[in-house]
C-alpha positions as CSV (number, residue, x, y, z in Angstrom):
1,M,0.0,0.1,0.1
2,L,2.7,2.5,0.8
3,L,4.7,1.7,-2.5
4,K,1.5,2.2,-4.5
5,K,2.3,-0.8,-6.6
6,G,0.0,-3.5,-8.1
7,V,-3.6,-3.4,-7.1
8,F,-2.7,-0.4,-4.8
9,A,-1.3,1.7,-7.6
10,S,-4.2,3.9,-7.5
11,F,-7.1,4.6,-5.0
12,P,-10.6,3.8,-6.3
13,N,-12.4,6.9,-7.1
14,E,-15.7,5.5,-6.0
15,W,-14.6,5.0,-2.5
16,T,-13.8,8.7,-2.0
17,T,-17.3,9.4,-1.2
18,Y,-17.4,6.8,1.6
19,V,-14.1,7.3,3.3
20,P,-12.2,10.4,4.6
21,F,-9.1,9.8,2.5
22,N,-8.2,9.7,-1.1
23,N,-5.0,7.7,-1.1
24,W,-3.5,4.4,0.5
25,I,-0.8,6.1,2.5
26,I,-3.0,7.2,5.5
27,L,-4.8,3.8,5.6
28,A,-1.6,1.8,5.3
29,L,0.1,3.8,8.2
30,F,-3.0,3.5,10.3
31,L,-3.1,-0.3,9.8
32,I,0.4,-0.7,10.4
33,I,0.3,1.0,13.8
34,L,-2.9,-0.5,14.9
35,F,-2.5,-4.1,13.8
36,G,1.2,-4.5,13.2
37,I,2.4,-2.7,16.4
38,G,-0.6,-3.9,18.4
39,N,0.1,-7.5,17.6
40,A,3.7,-7.2,18.1
41,F,3.1,-5.6,21.6
42,A,0.8,-8.5,22.4
43,S,3.3,-11.1,21.4
44,L,6.2,-9.6,23.1
45,N,4.2,-9.1,26.3
46,G,3.3,-12.8,26.2
47,L,6.8,-14.0,25.4
48,L,8.5,-11.8,28.2
49,K,5.8,-11.8,31.0
50,K,3.6,-14.8,30.3
51,E,0.8,-13.1,32.2
52,R,-3.0,-13.5,31.6
53,K,-2.9,-10.0,30.0
54,L,-1.6,-11.7,26.9
55,Y,-5.0,-13.5,26.2
56,N,-7.0,-10.3,26.8
57,L,-4.6,-8.4,24.3
58,T,-5.0,-11.3,21.9
59,M,-8.9,-11.0,22.3
60,L,-8.7,-7.2,21.9
61,M,-6.7,-7.4,18.5
62,G,-9.1,-10.0,17.2
63,I,-12.2,-7.9,18.3
64,L,-10.5,-4.8,16.6
65,L,-9.8,-6.9,13.4
66,V,-13.4,-8.2,13.2
67,L,-14.9,-4.6,14.0
68,S,-12.7,-3.0,11.4
69,T,-13.7,-5.4,8.9
70,V,-17.4,-5.2,9.5
71,I,-17.1,-1.4,9.5
72,Q,-15.3,-1.6,6.1
73,V,-18.1,-3.7,4.7
74,I,-20.6,-1.3,6.0
75,V,-18.9,1.8,4.8
76,I,-17.7,0.7,1.4
77,K,-20.7,-1.5,0.7
78,E,-18.5,-4.3,-0.9
79,W,-17.2,-7.7,0.1
80,F,-13.7,-8.9,-1.0
81,L,-12.0,-12.3,-0.7
82,A,-9.7,-10.7,2.0
83,T,-12.7,-9.5,3.9
84,V,-13.6,-13.1,4.5
85,E,-10.0,-13.9,5.5
86,F,-9.7,-11.1,7.9
87,L,-13.0,-12.1,9.7
88,F,-11.8,-15.7,9.9
89,I,-8.4,-14.5,11.3
90,G,-10.1,-12.2,13.8
91,L,-12.4,-14.9,15.0
92,I,-9.4,-17.3,15.4
93,Q,-7.6,-14.6,17.3
94,I,-10.7,-14.2,19.7
95,L,-10.9,-17.9,20.1
96,L,-7.3,-18.3,20.9
97,G,-7.8,-15.5,23.7
98,L,-10.7,-17.2,25.1
99,F,-9.0,-20.6,25.1
100,G,-5.9,-19.1,26.7
101,I,-8.2,-17.3,29.5
102,N,-9.8,-20.7,30.1
103,A,-6.5,-22.4,30.4
104,Y,-5.1,-19.8,32.7
105,K,-8.1,-20.1,35.0
106,K,-7.6,-23.9,35.3
107,G,-4.0,-23.4,36.2
């Protein structure tokens, strides 16, 4: 997205009426910060501290992914193959967090 190559070479003109930006750069930076750094923080926290907070962060990141995907479908009014994949990945993340919390409670 940041390099504006391939399918991301141009921003779809029909989306400019639905979203508050007109290029991929702002969207790419937002997603890198939210999901890239957010998941990296959750992973490092889990590797270094091994606390219950890891499972809460995992669930939170999954919920954010599902919510952002649903909001994208509502705003843009289009489904893509990646939309289904992101929903699936978000649900897996939520389930992993729930399983982790359950296992942590059992000891």
